[in-house]
TORFI-487582 format. One line per 8 residues: number of its first residue (from 1); their letters; for each residue x, y, z of C-alpha. Coordinates in steps of 0.05 Angstrom, whole numbers, always signed. Layout:
<sites>
NUM) A) X Y Z | ...
</sites>
This chain:
<sites>
1) MSGWKRWQ) +0 +0 +0 | +29 +67 -19 | +35 +127 +26 | -23 +175 +39 | -75 +120 +31 | -84 +91 +101 | -145 +120 +135 | -114 +103 +203
9) DYATMAFG) -59 +155 +192 | -111 +208 +179 | -149 +187 +241 | -85 +194 +282 | -75 +264 +254 | -148 +281 +272 | -138 +255 +343 | -77 +300 +349
17) VLLFVTPF) -115 +361 +325 | -174 +346 +371 | -128 +339 +431 | -91 +403 +412 | -154 +446 +407 | -190 +417 +468 | -164 +468 +519 | -184 +526 +474
25) VFGDATQT) -253 +499 +457 | -272 +485 +529 | -240 +548 +558 | -187 +511 +598 | -128 +545 +565 | -112 +581 +630 | -98 +514 +663 | -25 +515 +642
33) VAAASACI) -5 +443 +656 | -67 +414 +625 | -66 +460 +565 | +9 +452 +553 | +7 +376 +557 | -54 +373 +511 | -21 +418 +460 | +46 +383 +462
41) IGALLFLA) +18 +312 +460 | -33 +333 +407 | +20 +364 +363 | +65 +303 +370 | +7 +257 +354 | -9 +297 +292 | +64 +295 +270 | +67 +220 +282
49) GLLAARMR) +5 +210 +239 | +36 +254 +185 | +101 +214 +187 | +64 +148 +182 | +20 +174 +125 | +81 +197 +87 | +115 +129 +89 | +97 +75 +40
57) DAGSVELI) +104 +20 +92 | +96 +51 +161 | +118 -12 +198 | +148 +5 +265 | +131 +79 +258 | +60 +60 +279 | +88 +48 +349 | +99 +122 +358
65) PVVLGVVA) +24 +139 +361 | +14 +79 +407 | +66 +106 +456 | +37 +176 +450 | -33 +149 +462 | -9 +116 +526 | +25 +180 +548 | -39 +219 +534
73) FVAPWLLG) -79 +170 +574 | -35 +172 +636 | -18 +246 +632 | -78 +271 +673 | -56 +228 +732 | +18 +238 +725 | +14 +313 +715 | -43 +323 +763
81) FTAVTAVA) -97 +355 +720 | -154 +305 +730 | -195 +363 +758 | -193 +398 +690 | -247 +350 +666 | -253 +370 +593 | -179 +363 +579 | -172 +301 +622
89) WAAWILGV) -230 +265 +588 | -204 +286 +520 | -136 +258 +538 | -166 +192 +563 | -213 +182 +504 | -164 +204 +449 | -108 +166 +482 | -148 +101 +479
97) LAVLNAGG) -170 +115 +408 | -99 +129 +386 | -74 +64 +417 | -129 +23 +386 | -122 +56 +318 | -47 +54 +311 | -39 -12 +349 | -88 -46 +303
105) TFLAADRR) -51 -19 +242 | +15 -43 +270 | -12 -113 +286 | -44 -119 +217 | +20 -99 +182 | +59 -149 +225 | +10 -205 +206 | +15 -187 +132
113) AAARPMSE) +91 -189 +136 | +90 -257 +171 | +42 -286 +119 | +85 -262 +61 | +122 -318 +25 | +197 -318 +33 | +207 -307 -41 | +176 -237 -34
121) V) +221 -217 +25
</sites>
């Protein structure tokens, strides 16, 4: 599959944008730790999706959004902004979606590579 054709990469980029804009949409931009972490993790998630979309065979690059999804999920507890509910819930939901999306893509690519005959490798 050539680059720019996997819908999962576009979904990862959308998750990054949604996480980035959450503090501004819900008026929590004054909560500096919550807003900063949402913006940084959202921007990194967007860039990871962009990188994966750019590559013809994303392969192990799909692990980057998985790691960022886990970081987004645990960030409200680690950084102490669970009281900023809109940003915390966005981080939890988008973190889980990013892990499921990119993890599924990574596992599917791994299965396709394992099923490929040795003559094609």
